[in-house]
C-alpha positions, 0 to 999 in steps of 0.5 A: 964441698958447698951445697949446689942449690937448686932453689935460691930462697930459704924456706922455713918450717915450724912445728905446732900443736895449735895450727889455728893460732899459728895461722892467725899470727902468720896468715891473718896478722902478718899477711902470709898467703895460704899455698896448700897443705900436705898430710903426713900420716902418723906425723901431722899435716904441713900447711904451706904459706907464702911470703914472697918467694919464701915458703913458710911451713907449719907442721901441726902434729897429730900428737902433742910434742913433749916440749914447748919452745921458749917464748920471748925476745930472740936474745933470751936463748941460743938457737934459731930464734927469729925471722925478720920481715921488712915492712912499711907499717911497723908502728901500725903492725905492732899496735895491731899485734899488741891489741890482739894479745901477742907479746911485744918483747922489743917495742918500736925503736930506732936501731940506727939512723933511718932504720926502726925495729921492733919484735913481736912474738907468736906466743909459742916460741917464734919471735918476728923482728920487724924492720922499717927502713927509711922511717 
């Protein structure tokens, strides 16, 4: 039996030991807005960010995780590897990300007629595919 969804938007969570760096990328560079935080004693604190109807959760651990995620293009390994954001300013956003020192594993390019894509990374294992339609 399939799930009987009560919310028709996918929420996403990431785990980090550097919340300020995660906030600089997702809030300051990508424009997600802060929507509160929830402490989980013995585990860490979840910072909630909004991107439209989606909630993006950043769990900052109280203790460092024993392993770090691989950073690079989303085709470098299997698993849940990337987020896609449809934007109207692909070139400017990539330039700002690169200028701030974030990885750019796939520079802006035409994917198919009328669709341009690029990939930027947070430097800690999450790749964001940027897509501009009608470009």
